[in-house]
N, C-alpha and C positions, 0 to 999 in steps of 0.2 A: 522646584514646582511639585515634584511627586510628594515631598515631605509636607509641604503646604497642604497638598490635597489630603493627605493622610490626617493631618491635624484637623482639617475642616470637618472631618467625619464626626468629630466629637462635638457635636452641637449641643444646645441647651436641653434638647429633647433626650440627650444621652447621659444626663447628670447622674443617673444611677449606676454609671460605670465606675469601677474601682480605679481610683487614681494610680494605684500601684501597678496597674497593667499597661499604662502609657508607655513607660520607658522600654519594656520589652518589644512591645509592638513596633515602637519607633526603630529599635535596633534591628528588628526582623525586616522592616522595610528598607533600612539602609543596606543590609546584607544583600537583598534582593537587587537593589539599585547598583551597588558596586560590583558584585560578583557576576551578575548576569545582565550585562548592558543591552543584551538582545531584548530584554523584556520591555514592554512598552508601559506607559503611564497608566492606561486604563486597567492593566493587570494589577498594579499596586493599589489603585482605587478600589478594585473588587476586593482584594484582601483586607484592606482597611475597613471597608463597609461591613464585611463579614464579621471582622473582629468587633466593631462597633456594636453590631447587633447581639453578639454572644457574650459581651464583656460582662454583663451582670451575673450571669450564671455559670460561665465556664470560660477557660482560656482557649486562645487560638490554638488548635490542634495541628501538629504537623509531625513527620517522621523525624528521626534523629538527624538525617540530612535535611538540608534546606529543600523545601518543596514548592511547587507551583500548584494552585488549586483552581479549578474551573468547573463551570456547571456542565453536566452532561446534557444530552438532547431533551431529556425529560424535565429539565430545570429543577430537579430535586437532589439528586445524588451528587455529592462533591467527590470528585476523583482525584486523589493526590498522585501526582507524577513527580519523579526525581528530576530536577531541572537540569542537572549536568548531561544525563543521558536524553532527556526530552530535547534540549536544544542542540546538542553536538551530534547525537546520533539518532534521535527520534525513539519512539516507543512503538513497537509493532502491535497490531491488533491482538496477537496471541499473548504478548506480554501484558497488555492492558486488561484484557477480558477473559483470558484462560482459555480453556477447552470449549468447544461449542456444545450447546446443550439442546439444540433443536434438530438433531440428526434422528428423524423418525420417519414413519411410513407417510405421514401427511406432507412432509417436506420433500422426500426423494422417491416415493412410489416404489416401482419395481426396481429401481437402483439402490434401494436401501442396504442390501447386503454388501454391495461394492463400497458404498459410502462408509458403512461401519468398519469394513475392513481396511479402507484407507485411513480412517480416523484412528483405529487402533494401532496400526503399524507405525504411524507417524506421531503417536501420542497426542492427537487432536491438532497438530500444526497444520497439516496440509489443507484442511477445509476452513482455514481462517484466511482472511484477505485484508488488504489495506483499505484503511478508511480515507478517502480522497477529498474529503471536506476541506475547503469550501468549493471545490470544483464540482460541477454538475454537467449533465449533458446540454445545458443551455448557456453555459459559460464558455467564452472563447477558448480558454485552456483545456476545458473538458472536450470540446469539439475537435480541437487540434489533436488531442490524445487519441480519440477515436478514429480520427482520420489516418492515423499511421497504420491502421489495419489495411489500408489500399495497397500497400507494398506486398502483402500476401496475395491480393487479388491480382495485381500486376505480374508477379513472379509466376503465379499459377497459370495464368492466361498464356504468358509468353512460353512457358514449357508445353503447354497443350498444343499451341500452334506449332511448335517445333516438333511435335511428335510424341512427347511423353504425356499423355492424358492422364495416366494413373496417378503419378507423382504431382502433376499440375492440379488435379481435382483434390488430392489430399491437402495441397497447399491452399487451394481456394477455401475448402471446408474449414481448415484450421483459422483463416482469416475471418470467415463469417462468424463462427462460434466465438472467437476472441472479441469480435465486435459486440456480440450480445452480451458476453460476460462482463465486459467493461462498462457497457452501457448501464447493465443493472447495477453494477458496482457504483457508478456515479449517481444513478437515479435513487436507489434505496438506501445507501449509506451503509453504516456498520451493522454487523450481526444480524443479517437477514437471510432466512433459509433460501429465498429465491436466488440470491447471489451465490450461495454455496452450491445449489444444483447446477447453475451455469458454469461455476468453477470446475465441478466434477466433469462435466461434459468436455469443458475446454482441455482437461487433462488427456482425455481419449483422443480428441482430434489432433491436438499438438503432438501428443506422444506418437500417434500414427505416422504423422509427417516426419517426425525426428527418426523414427525407427526406419522408415523407408530411406531416408537420406543416409543413415548409418550403413544400411545394407549396401546402397549404391558405393559408398566409401570403401567397403570391404571388397566388394566385386572388383573395383578399379585398382585397388592396392593403395594403401595409405601414401605410399612414397610417390605416388603419381598425381595426388591432388594438387592442384594449382595453389601457389603460394597466397594468391588473393583470396581463395576460399578458407584457407586455413586462418588468415589474419582476421577476416570478418567473423569466423566461427569463435576465435578467442575473444575478439571484442564483444560479441554478443553474449558470451558466456560471463564475461566480467560485469557487463551492464545487468544481466539477470541477477548475479550475486548481489549487486549493489542495491537492487530493488529490495532485497531482504535486510540490508543494512539500514536503509532509509525507507522503511515500509510505512509511510504515511504521506498524505497530502502531495504537495508539489513535487518534492525530491523524488518520490516513487514515479509520479507521472513522467518526469524528465527521464529517469533511467529506463523505465519500462518502454517508453516511446523509442528510445535507441535500441532496446532489445527487439522490438517489432521490426525496425528498419533493418538492423544487421542480421537478424535471424532469417528474414525473408530474403535478403540479398545472398546469405550463405546457401540457402536452399536452392535459390535459382542457379547459383554458380555450380553446385554440386550436381544438380539435374542436368544442366548444359554440358558439363564435362562428361557425365555419364553417357549422354546422347552421342557425344563425339567418339567416346571409346567403344561404343556398341555399334557405330555406323547409323544411329537413328535419325 
């Protein structure tokens, strides 16, 4: 059916296309169909239609490796993505679009020196973020993702009630800023300075909670930390690492949701154990 769809693009209106171009394009379509079964028919139709339009003056351009082509949000730029990596591991925003170019005073205000330092130290990686399309704050998956921040709120409140208002407040604050960051990530999409600013603030608040938890662990002694807290900490770290492996769309949402849940649980368990060890 995909090949028939491809053939159908050569209508009478395209008689000016060079007949010699048909076999290579058909071969290209066969390669896409056989080597990447995850690709859908509309993708082949899109490639065929683009080839049909450009046949009279140029050949269908692609990299040395087989590529998938799709229109960016402005419906003008064609972005080539290596299929093997896109399908099996995904392409991170940093790999796709490179270093951010909107780190300026208009975007970050008084936080600009910090943003520039973070950008410089990490080579531009730290202030890029995952494109979560097609999820938005109004889709079920987007809302479920945002809802996972409630685990920070629950853990922070529980610690506060038990007597550790400081660590509890840090955990609550981390959850609030995380919600704001991910909401803007879902709402604005890729390459937006508003999202980068929220991400930078998220680094501060999440980092403060993590540092506090680390200090508690040192005070208690690593060998005295409960095994359940260690297991959730390892699980949370693995999930966070996988967010950078699959830094796009639904895979990122899945792994980052687990990071929220497990990191909030880890913080609560460490805080609770610290209370017990100090008689709080």
